[in-house]
C-alpha positions in Angstrom: -18.1 -30.7 -2.9 -16.0 -32.7 -4.7 -14.8 -35.1 -2.1 -13.6 -35.8 1.7 -10.4 -37.4 2.3 -8.4 -38.4 5.3 -5.0 -38.9 3.5 -3.7 -35.6 2.6 -2.0 -37.1 -0.6 -5.1 -37.4 -1.9 -6.0 -34.1 -1.4 -3.0 -32.7 -2.9 -3.4 -34.9 -6.0 -6.7 -34.1 -6.6 -6.1 -30.3 -6.4 -3.1 -30.8 -8.6 -5.3 -32.7 -11.2 -8.1 -30.1 -11.1 -5.7 -27.0 -11.3 -4.4 -28.5 -14.5 -7.7 -28.2 -15.9 -8.6 -24.7 -14.8 -10.4 -25.4 -11.8 -9.9 -23.3 -8.6 -10.1 -25.6 -5.2 -10.3 -24.9 -1.7 -9.9 -27.1 1.3 -12.3 -27.1 4.4 -11.6 -29.4 7.8 -14.4 -31.7 8.5 -14.8 -33.9 11.7 -16.6 -36.8 10.9 -17.3 -40.1 13.2 -14.6 -41.8 11.5 -12.1 -38.8 12.2 -10.7 -35.9 10.7 -10.9 -35.4 6.9 -10.2 -32.6 4.6 -13.3 -31.5 2.2 -12.1 -30.2 -1.3 -14.5 -28.0 -3.0 -14.5 -25.7 -6.1 -15.1 -22.3 -6.9 -16.3 -19.6 -6.2 -17.9 -19.1 -9.6 -19.5 -16.1 -11.1 -22.4 -18.2 -12.2 -23.9 -21.2 -12.5 -23.1 -21.3 -16.2 -19.2 -21.0 -15.0 -19.9 -23.8 -12.6 -21.2 -26.4 -15.1 -18.2 -25.4 -17.3 -15.7 -26.1 -14.3 -17.8 -29.6 -13.8 -17.3 -30.5 -17.2 -13.8 -29.9 -17.1 -13.6 -32.0 -14.0 -15.4 -34.9 -15.8 -12.6 -34.6 -18.6 -10.3 -35.3 -15.6 -12.2 -38.2 -14.4 -13.4 -36.3 -11.3 -17.2 -36.3 -10.4 -18.8 -33.4 -8.3 -22.0 -31.7 -7.7 -23.2 -28.3 -8.0 -24.8 -26.7 -4.9 -25.9 -23.4 -4.1 -28.4 -20.7 -6.4 
C-alpha cells in the first residue's frame, strides 16, 4: 500500500507522479472512523523483485511504500 487519502486531488496527483515513473497503480475505497478515503496501491507485480524495483522508482519520486504479500 502506498497511502490512503480523503482528497481525490491527492489521489490523482500521486497516481500521475507514479505513472511518470512507470509504476502501475489502482485504487480501493476505504471506510475509516474518520470517513471515506481512497487507498492507493501499486501492482500487481510478476515477482517480488519486480515489486522491489517499482518501490525503488517510487522512492526516486519521493513516495514511500511497503511491499506486502508473498
